[in-house]
GULUM-266368 format. One line per field, with one value per residue (C-alpha): y, x, z; residue number from 1. Coordinates in Angstrom, 3 decimals, padded with zeros to 6 digits, always signed. Layout:
BEGIN
v: (Y_...)
u: (X_...)
w: (Z_...)
k: (NUM_...)
//
This chain:
BEGIN
v: (-004.445_-003.650_-005.161_-004.316_-006.463_-005.716_-008.244_-008.841_-005.797_-003.360_-004.791_-004.447_-000.958_+000.261_-001.120_+000.434_+003.837_+003.966_+002.698_+005.214_+008.112_+006.987_+006.274_+009.473_+011.484_+009.737_+009.267_+013.035_+012.982_+010.451_+011.417_+014.490_+016.747_+015.372_+017.653_+017.953_+017.048_+019.098_+016.915_+018.555_+016.663_+018.083_+016.798_+017.986_+020.798_+020.954_+020.002_+019.485_+016.306_+014.358_+011.132_+008.347_+006.347_+009.356_+010.169_+006.547_+006.319_+009.396_+008.408_+007.568_+007.994_+008.211_+005.750_+002.377_+000.208_+002.543_+002.636_-001.169_-000.896_+001.784_-000.273_-003.331_-001.445_+000.697_-002.323_-003.915_-000.640_+000.210_-003.315_-002.575_+000.540_-001.397_-004.137_-001.994_+001.543_+002.904_+001.983_+002.893_+005.174_+002.765_-000.197_+001.733_+002.973_-000.556_-001.998_+000.585_-000.195_-003.969_-003.750_-001.446_-003.573_-006.769_-005.476_-004.500_-008.110_-009.409_-007.114_-008.691_-012.131_-013.429_-015.658_-013.814_-016.944_-017.413_-013.780_-014.228_-017.331_-015.764_-012.578_-014.631_-016.333_-012.959_-011.488_-014.487_-013.847_-010.148_-010.848_-013.221_-010.487_-007.856_-010.242_-010.961_-007.228_-006.335_-004.923_-004.693_-001.340_-000.783_+002.807_+004.751_+007.526_+005.067_+004.761_+008.525_+008.442_+005.745_+007.654_+010.960_+009.503_+007.652_+010.698_+013.306_+015.344_+015.509_+016.500_+013.271_+011.293_+012.874_+012.298_+008.641_+007.950_+009.518_+007.467_+004.173_+004.970_+005.633_+002.816_+000.271_-000.568_-003.137_-000.890_+000.995_+004.308_+005.975_+008.999_+011.671_+015.085_+017.924_+020.914_+023.150_+023.420_+021.815_+018.125_+016.710_+013.474_+012.374_+009.246_+007.766_+004.645_+001.610_-001.974_-004.835_-007.591_-010.738_-011.063_-009.149_-008.571_-011.573_-010.562_-008.628_-006.999_-004.853_-003.244_+000.502_+001.168_-001.056_+000.178_-001.074_-003.878_-002.615_-000.907_+002.415_+004.139_+007.410_+007.564_+004.122_+002.387_-001.091_-003.829_-006.474_-009.827_-013.364_-014.686_-016.002_-013.772_-016.129_-013.700_-010.094_-009.376_-009.791_-006.595_-004.815_-002.217_-001.163_-001.052_+001.301_+003.547_+003.722_+004.559_+007.431_+008.909_+008.183_+005.991_+003.394_-000.013_-002.452_-005.740_-008.134_-011.433_-015.091_-016.069_-014.518_-016.508_-016.216_-014.598_-011.876_-011.323_-010.948_-008.361_-006.369_-006.420_-005.258_-002.346_-001.426_-001.675_+000.435_+003.072_+002.594_+001.731_+001.545_-001.762_-004.194_-007.546_-009.122_-012.595_-012.589_-013.787_-016.874_-019.792_-019.794_-018.762_-016.547_-015.069_-013.848_-012.116_-010.454_-009.230_-007.735_-005.997_-004.598_-003.354_-001.642_-000.036_+001.310_+002.198_-000.226_-003.387_-007.057_-008.042_-011.482_-013.227_-014.430_-010.774_-009.957_-008.202_-009.299_-008.256_-007.413_-004.958_-003.243_+000.577_+002.980_+003.747_+000.097_+000.379_+001.157_+004.096_+004.904_+007.633_+005.190_+001.516_-000.007_-003.526_-005.581_-009.158_-010.810_-008.138_-004.967_-001.924_+000.235_+003.761_+006.181_+003.978_+006.012_+004.140_+005.193_+005.818_+004.742_+001.423_+000.908_+001.495_-000.897_-003.577_-003.216_-003.462_-006.507_-008.317_-007.350_-008.837_-012.053_-012.259_-012.175_-015.144_-017.125_-020.882_-021.616_-019.999_-020.383_-018.537_-015.767_-015.336_-015.102_-012.406_-010.555_-010.403_-009.026_-006.348_-005.424_-005.052_-002.823_-000.653_-000.458_+002.822_+003.971_+006.943_+009.380_+011.459_+014.501_+015.833_+019.548_+021.136_+024.262_+022.473_+019.181_+018.247_+018.932_+016.932_+013.971_+013.909_+014.384_+011.515_+009.260_+010.172_+009.351_+006.034_+005.091_+006.195_+004.187_+001.066_+001.544_+002.051_-001.108_-003.293_-001.778_-002.689_-006.184_-007.024_-004.654_-001.866_-001.314_+001.707_+004.114_+006.492_+003.676_+002.251_-001.111_-001.709_-000.588_-002.970_-005.738_-004.907_-005.281_-008.618_-009.878_-008.857_-011.514_-014.180_-012.990_-014.817_-018.267_-017.812_-019.187_-016.816_-017.027_-016.423_-013.433_-011.685_-011.852_-010.890_-007.887_-006.662_-006.788_-005.258_-002.315_-001.891_-001.880_+001.118_+003.185_+004.485_+006.080_+007.421_+009.088_+010.443_+012.185_+013.503_+014.906_+016.526_+018.488_+016.458_+016.819_+014.128_+011.294_+008.885_+010.276_+010.142_+006.528_+005.586_+007.064_+005.260_+001.903_+002.269_+002.870_+000.380_-001.032_+001.678_+004.804_+006.627_+010.061_+012.431_+013.693_+016.997_+017.872_+015.368_+014.429_+010.857_+009.824_+006.741_+006.037_+004.419_+007.172_+009.877_+008.189_+007.598_+004.185_+002.207_-000.712_-003.979_-005.052_-001.989_-002.695_-006.370_-005.986_-003.192_-005.344_-008.447_-006.496_-004.782_-008.009_-009.757_-007.250_-006.792_-010.536_-010.621_-007.716_-009.076_-012.358_-010.655_-011.242_-009.689_-007.029_-007.105_-004.096_-002.776_+000.436_+001.268_+001.952_+002.942_+000.544_+000.649_+004.424_+004.507_+001.841_+003.814_+007.070_+005.409_+004.009_+007.461_+008.868_+006.213_+006.852_+010.628_+010.316_+008.075_+010.680_+013.357_+015.436_+016.350)
u: (+002.190_+005.805_+008.286_+011.907_+014.461_+017.866_+020.170_+023.239_+025.198_+022.943_+019.844_+021.362_+022.680_+019.249_+017.611_+020.349_+020.004_+016.343_+016.973_+019.795_+017.552_+014.843_+017.280_+019.301_+016.080_+014.636_+017.747_+018.171_+014.987_+016.336_+016.387_+015.414_+017.695_+016.694_+015.519_+012.184_+011.099_+008.677_+006.272_+004.471_+001.289_-000.946_-004.057_-003.286_-000.809_+002.727_+003.308_+006.268_+007.001_+009.816_+007.840_+009.667_+006.514_+004.786_+007.795_+008.172_+004.513_+004.887_+008.222_+007.812_+010.343_+009.775_+012.572_+010.745_+013.736_+014.762_+011.166_+011.155_+013.916_+011.993_+008.801_+010.621_+012.247_+009.173_+006.904_+009.153_+009.776_+006.082_+005.383_+007.843_+005.859_+002.571_+003.899_+005.827_+004.488_+007.939_+011.228_+010.525_+013.551_+015.797_+014.732_+015.459_+018.794_+019.863_+018.704_+020.670_+023.891_+023.421_+022.766_+025.701_+028.090_+026.756_+027.166_+030.742_+031.500_+029.694_+031.814_+034.882_+033.677_+031.733_+028.701_+025.394_+023.713_+026.594_+026.285_+022.555_+023.132_+025.875_+023.848_+020.932_+023.178_+024.519_+021.020_+019.890_+022.780_+021.915_+018.254_+019.340_+021.511_+018.765_+016.309_+018.694_+019.361_+015.664_+014.326_+010.730_+009.025_+009.085_+007.897_+005.038_+007.382_+008.991_+005.655_+005.674_+009.258_+008.487_+005.453_+007.333_+010.306_+008.087_+005.941_+008.652_+006.348_+006.456_+002.770_+001.718_+003.895_+002.183_-001.320_-000.746_+000.966_-001.976_-004.453_-002.665_-002.187_-005.912_-007.430_-004.626_-002.582_-005.075_-008.121_-009.386_-007.782_-009.440_-008.271_-010.727_-010.516_-011.060_-013.233_-010.498_-006.753_-005.990_-005.160_-006.725_-007.625_-011.109_-011.913_-015.351_-017.379_-016.462_-017.654_-015.806_-017.546_-015.521_-016.771_-015.871_-017.519_-019.172_-018.011_-014.893_-017.065_-018.481_-015.103_-015.035_-011.420_-009.382_-006.024_-006.752_-009.177_-011.923_-015.304_-015.874_-019.238_-020.065_-023.366_-024.585_-027.853_-027.789_-030.279_-029.717_-031.464_-031.039_-033.049_-031.837_-032.597_-033.611_-035.412_-034.689_-038.409_-037.959_-035.912_-037.049_-039.161_-036.430_-033.843_-036.096_-036.514_-032.745_-032.237_-034.710_-032.769_-029.394_-028.366_-025.602_-026.597_-024.758_-026.659_-025.907_-027.698_-027.525_-027.303_-027.859_-028.688_-026.518_-029.390_-029.827_-026.076_-025.767_-028.561_-026.946_-023.577_-025.212_-026.831_-023.470_-021.548_-024.152_-024.011_-027.705_-027.115_-023.950_-024.221_-021.972_-023.139_-021.679_-022.479_-023.920_-021.058_-020.790_-023.214_-026.952_-027.373_-024.302_-025.279_-028.589_-026.753_-024.252_-026.986_-028.766_-025.537_-025.032_-028.626_-028.040_-024.784_-026.423_-029.806_-031.612_-033.699_-033.014_-035.444_-036.635_-039.998_-039.579_-039.562_-042.596_-040.666_-040.412_-038.061_-040.992_-042.385_-039.183_-039.040_-036.106_-036.872_-036.053_-032.556_-029.446_-027.130_-023.465_-021.018_-018.863_-018.360_-015.030_-015.381_-012.275_-011.919_-012.198_-013.483_-015.562_-015.600_-018.615_-017.546_-019.803_-022.872_-026.031_-026.937_-029.478_-027.060_-029.542_-030.188_-026.458_-025.731_-028.517_-027.133_-023.653_-025.039_-027.078_-024.035_-021.933_-024.643_-024.680_-020.879_-021.156_-023.528_-021.894_-022.028_-018.699_-015.421_-016.342_-019.618_-017.831_-015.221_-017.980_-019.800_-016.570_-015.868_-019.358_-018.887_-015.472_-016.948_-019.732_-017.147_-014.688_-013.354_-012.041_-009.884_-010.516_-007.598_-009.115_-006.521_-006.424_-004.680_-004.706_-005.202_-006.355_-002.794_-001.480_-004.399_-003.594_+000.081_-000.634_-003.133_-000.600_+002.039_-000.317_-001.318_+002.354_+003.218_+000.319_+001.433_+005.064_+003.981_+001.897_+004.650_+007.097_+004.812_+004.331_+007.863_+010.133_+012.601_+016.212_+018.532_+017.764_+019.863_+021.388_+023.109_+021.309_+022.517_+026.048_+026.128_+024.936_+027.652_+030.281_+028.712_+028.913_+032.557_+033.415_+032.328_+034.678_+037.745_+036.160_+033.969_+034.792_+035.703_+032.183_+030.577_+032.858_+031.438_+027.853_+028.956_+030.902_+027.989_+025.611_+028.206_+028.787_+025.035_+024.282_+026.598_+024.736_+021.884_+024.224_+026.422_+023.419_+022.096_+025.440_+025.560_+022.041_+023.124_+025.764_+028.835_+031.461_+033.871_+031.893_+034.828_+035.953_+032.355_+031.939_+035.269_+034.192_+030.882_+032.522_+034.539_+031.477_+029.127_+025.958_+023.589_+025.681_+025.045_+024.701_+021.858_+021.625_+020.143_+023.223_+025.830_+026.592_+027.125_+024.221_+022.556_+019.958_+017.421_+017.674_+017.381_+014.420_+016.146_+014.651_+013.183_+010.739_+012.630_+010.138_+010.917_+014.652_+014.240_+011.578_+013.518_+016.663_+014.830_+012.901_+016.027_+018.028_+015.108_+014.814_+018.593_+019.069_+016.450_+017.991_+021.530_+020.396_+018.469_+019.849_+017.139_+014.427_+011.444_+009.103_+006.271_+007.708_+004.807_+002.295_+004.559_+002.319_+004.223_+003.993_+000.338_-000.541_+001.098_-000.530_-003.939_-003.430_-002.447_-005.655_-007.667_-005.856_-006.239_-009.886_-010.548_-008.846_-011.166_-008.365_-010.244)
w: (-036.794_-037.577_-035.115_-034.500_-032.678_-031.198_-029.549_-027.386_-026.196_-028.050_-026.352_-022.883_-023.660_-024.796_-021.666_-019.523_-021.189_-020.240_-016.712_-016.183_-017.204_-014.783_-011.925_-012.388_-012.215_-009.198_-007.050_-006.726_-004.591_-002.063_+001.589_+003.607_+001.568_-001.820_-004.615_-006.381_-009.904_-011.995_-013.983_-016.890_-017.656_-020.401_-018.633_-015.085_-015.659_-014.213_-010.598_-008.272_-006.338_-004.691_-004.383_-006.197_-006.936_-008.508_-010.696_-011.795_-012.826_-015.037_-016.592_-020.282_-023.101_-026.832_-027.695_-027.494_-026.554_-023.738_-022.600_-022.251_-019.647_-017.809_-017.778_-016.403_-013.535_-012.911_-012.471_-009.855_-008.017_-007.833_-006.579_-003.768_-002.942_-002.986_-000.688_+001.773_+001.333_+000.576_-001.063_-004.708_-005.044_-003.173_-005.328_-008.541_-007.197_-006.237_-009.551_-011.528_-009.664_-009.941_-013.681_-014.398_-012.333_-013.878_-017.431_-016.632_-015.674_-018.764_-020.958_-019.338_-020.472_-017.451_-018.029_-017.349_-015.922_-013.502_-012.426_-011.859_-009.726_-007.606_-007.086_-005.771_-003.218_-002.101_-001.764_+000.289_+002.689_+002.811_+003.614_+006.368_+007.914_+007.655_+009.318_+012.190_+012.632_+012.834_+016.097_+017.263_+017.732_+021.494_+021.988_+020.318_+019.182_+016.747_+014.950_+014.483_+013.195_+010.596_+009.300_+009.214_+007.315_+004.830_+004.061_+004.463_+006.710_+010.518_+010.641_+008.934_+011.334_+014.341_+012.979_+012.093_+015.419_+017.276_+015.242_+015.877_+019.565_+019.999_+017.943_+017.395_+014.324_+012.955_+013.110_+010.084_+009.183_+006.210_+004.256_+003.144_+001.567_+004.009_+003.176_+004.584_+003.997_+007.376_+007.766_+010.917_+012.659_+013.682_+015.713_+014.995_+015.701_+013.603_+013.209_+011.511_+009.544_+008.922_+005.345_+002.193_-001.171_-002.824_-006.306_-007.411_-010.106_-007.301_-006.582_-007.292_-006.277_-008.579_-007.290_-003.779_-004.744_-002.464_-002.501_-000.766_-000.423_+001.311_+003.229_+002.075_+002.887_+004.487_+003.632_+006.321_+006.052_+007.270_+004.343_+001.016_-001.973_-004.786_-007.080_-007.983_-007.581_-003.812_-003.652_-006.857_-005.019_-002.603_-005.394_-007.360_-004.323_-003.858_-007.528_-007.152_-004.197_-005.854_-002.916_-002.586_-001.228_+001.014_+000.824_+003.697_+003.179_+004.170_+000.483_-002.947_-006.069_-009.182_-011.048_-008.446_-008.180_-011.962_-011.995_-009.184_-010.964_-014.192_-012.349_-010.850_-014.143_-015.954_-013.156_-012.386_-008.719_-006.656_-004.818_-002.974_-001.607_+001.542_+002.815_+006.322_+008.569_+010.774_+011.301_+012.006_+015.672_+015.774_+012.390_+013.809_+016.661_+014.325_+011.988_+014.994_+016.016_+012.494_+012.516_+015.881_+014.641_+011.471_+012.963_+010.661_+011.009_+010.310_+007.561_+008.598_+008.385_+011.958_+012.987_+010.839_+008.070_+004.442_+001.660_-000.608_+001.945_+003.047_+003.024_+003.019_+006.690_+007.495_+006.056_+008.070_+007.357_+007.921_+007.042_+005.098_+004.234_+003.180_+001.766_+001.042_-000.213_+003.206_+005.590_+005.769_+008.034_+008.810_+009.724_+011.610_+011.747_+012.336_+015.499_+018.052_+020.924_+023.572_+021.797_+021.253_+024.937_+025.943_+023.615_+025.117_+028.640_+027.674_+026.270_+029.315_+031.566_+029.509_+029.851_+033.622_+033.517_+030.692_+031.236_+029.497_+028.527_+024.856_+025.408_+027.301_+024.544_+021.935_+023.874_+024.578_+020.838_+020.173_+022.809_+021.394_+017.892_+019.193_+020.985_+018.096_+016.729_+013.372_+012.400_+009.591_+008.353_+006.709_+004.295_+003.595_+000.620_-001.528_-004.843_-006.345_-007.289_-003.798_-002.404_-004.650_-003.657_+000.045_+000.072_-001.655_+000.933_+003.793_+002.207_+001.758_+005.303_+006.737_+004.837_+005.930_+009.541_+009.588_+008.116_+010.618_+013.518_+012.101_+010.915_+012.875_+012.123_+011.081_+011.394_+008.554_+006.528_+004.462_+007.555_+007.526_+003.965_+004.800_+007.792_+005.471_+002.935_+005.707_+006.645_+003.058_+002.788_+005.366_+002.836_+000.081_+001.452_+001.337_-001.757_-005.205_-008.039_-009.466_-006.061_-005.453_-008.505_-007.212_-003.714_-004.980_-007.112_-004.136_-001.760_-004.096_-004.630_-000.898_-000.482_-003.085_-000.865_+001.714_-001.102_-002.735_+000.567_+001.149_-002.418_-002.048_+001.221_-000.706_+000.256_-002.493_-001.289_+000.257_+000.819_+004.232_+005.428_+004.337_+005.934_+009.280_+009.021_+008.321_+011.541_+013.766_+015.417_+013.859_+015.156_+014.572_+011.330_+009.811_+010.486_+006.908_+008.094_+010.160_+008.827_+012.440_+013.660_+015.899_+017.370_+014.671_+016.999_+019.621_+016.967_+015.293_+011.945_+011.273_+008.373_+008.262_+007.859_+005.193_+003.055_+003.132_+002.283_-000.401_-002.129_-002.258_-003.470_-006.108_-007.394_-007.665_-009.374_-012.215_-012.459_-012.944_-015.685_-017.563_-017.247_-018.814_-021.641_-025.150_-027.330_-027.140_-029.505_-029.661_-031.780_-033.217_-035.527_-032.766_-029.876_-027.955_-024.685_-024.503_-025.484_-022.932_-020.149_-021.236_-021.337_-017.851_-016.630_-018.095_-016.267_-012.970_-013.207_-014.199_-011.186_-008.985_-010.382_-011.872_-015.045)
k: (1_2_3_4_5_6_7_8_9_10_11_12_13_14_15_16_17_18_19_20_21_22_23_24_25_26_27_28_29_30_31_32_33_34_35_36_37_38_39_40_41_42_43_44_45_46_47_48_49_50_51_52_53_54_55_56_57_58_59_60_61_62_63_64_65_66_67_68_69_70_71_72_73_74_75_76_77_78_79_80_81_82_83_84_85_86_87_88_89_90_91_92_93_94_95_96_97_98_99_100_101_102_103_104_105_106_107_108_109_110_111_112_113_114_115_116_117_118_119_120_121_122_123_124_125_126_127_128_129_130_131_132_133_134_135_136_137_138_139_140_141_142_143_144_145_146_147_148_149_150_151_152_153_154_155_156_157_158_159_160_161_162_163_164_165_166_167_168_169_170_171_172_173_174_175_176_177_178_179_180_181_182_183_184_185_186_187_188_189_190_191_192_193_194_195_196_197_198_199_200_201_202_203_204_205_206_207_208_209_210_211_212_213_214_215_216_217_218_219_220_221_222_223_224_225_226_227_228_229_230_231_232_233_234_235_236_237_238_239_240_241_242_243_244_245_246_247_248_249_250_251_252_253_254_255_256_257_258_259_260_261_262_263_264_265_266_267_268_269_270_271_272_273_274_275_276_277_278_279_280_281_282_283_284_285_286_287_288_289_290_291_292_293_294_295_296_297_298_299_300_301_302_303_304_305_306_307_308_309_310_311_312_313_314_315_316_317_318_319_320_321_322_323_324_325_326_327_328_329_330_331_332_333_334_335_336_337_338_339_340_341_342_343_344_345_346_347_348_349_350_351_352_353_354_355_356_357_358_359_360_361_362_363_364_365_366_367_368_369_370_371_372_373_374_375_376_377_378_379_380_381_382_383_384_385_386_387_388_389_390_391_392_393_394_395_396_397_398_399_400_401_402_403_404_405_406_407_408_409_410_411_412_413_414_415_416_417_418_419_420_421_422_423_424_425_426_427_428_429_430_431_432_433_434_435_436_437_438_439_440_441_442_443_444_445_446_447_448_449_450_451_452_453_454_455_456_457_458_459_460_461_462_463_464_465_466_467_468_469_470_471_472_473_474_475_476_477_478_479_480_481_482_483_484_485_486_487_488_489_490_491_492_493_494_495_496_497_498_499_500_501_502_503_504_505_506_507_508_509_510_511_512_513_514_515_516_517_518_519_520_521_522_523_524_525_526_527_528_529_530_531_532_533_534_535_536_537_538_539_540_541_542_543_544_545_546_547)
//
């Protein structure tokens, strides 16, 4: 393959040109008054979006050296989105400013490694200030505000807030496509298993590293499966009815596991295997509970049932199963309600007569699992493309909401960063010349989000607005809709602390790498970077059922 290399100033300039094109496109979408971007994709047709993560994924240039810069920033920004559910646009905006300011200092003769070191110290101070400024979520309406800001839609905020209020923030919330154009919330029965998939080769959603089946069958057994012949008959029956299988077993031999994986990979049978949870006595109880929840039977010789003789009627059923690495959730188990009620009453009776606190806690956990709920957000849309974008927004909003509940919130609208910039300015007087450079780069970068929010709101001269903001207290900022100064917490203009911190750390990480880059080597004969990204897009769109 033919390679081409560029070095020094030309290398940094090529990377910057690509990054500037990406950032200038995406930053126009920032905030509630941001604009949209039309993306023309030959496989899906043109569509309109203001989601930074979506735009970044689609952004590819023909110039290979510029595309390297885009790929570097894109990877870090999308990682921010994956970790925090939001912050893609902010991370790219911060990275662009840090890189441009850093290059300016390098052009003046400053050492890139010194700049990298001083920037890291400044970011550490900024993270410390953001952490100290973080507040806990204290009222349910703040959950709604976080979800609404993250998704850009008040309706999504209301639905997610209602779901979390009814079932708790740690319970399962799944997202499905509605048969209508209306997006609505449904609360159903759920059951959590404290074990995940045995093998990652059984994952069918690579993006989220989980397995999802609709209307699966459950084969529940306390026995070890040593030979595939033990379950060959039932597997054949499931293949004939085109069923998906959730196999919950005490143990599965390598030979059997390999055969199941082969069937899954060759699309003969959708199957996921889960190890039966807990230890012997407790395991038997949990398997019984799972059987009750799914309306199936525990296949066990002690109960007069064998794996060789199992029929489809002996299997459990559910509306959905979601299997992650370390846990699984059964949604809408097809339980016999009378049997389920009897089981709950039985456990409640045993709790009243428990001989120890440990025994009572164990029974209480069983009862809680049998009474657990899950939420299904049924997303309605007028087209496949609108459906895809809406589902992505809800997924991001759900992630942002959960990290906000876990880690806390900060004032939004760029105010948290501006407060942090003022905090860092207090270190300038005592810092060395080298340290001042890193501090100044981070200070200037932290002001960029509020600057861009005002620009997107149509403000021609932002300096008077910034000056007024710098003279206010730590919770007073601009409502970008009205350009009025308000209490950000009272108005509900808030951001998850995790989003703010991860975006800043991600931006400084990639900026430091680019500022210390001296050479770029690419394969120009095959345009490999572009082709790789296009191929990945094809895979993603195919998985989403877009063509």
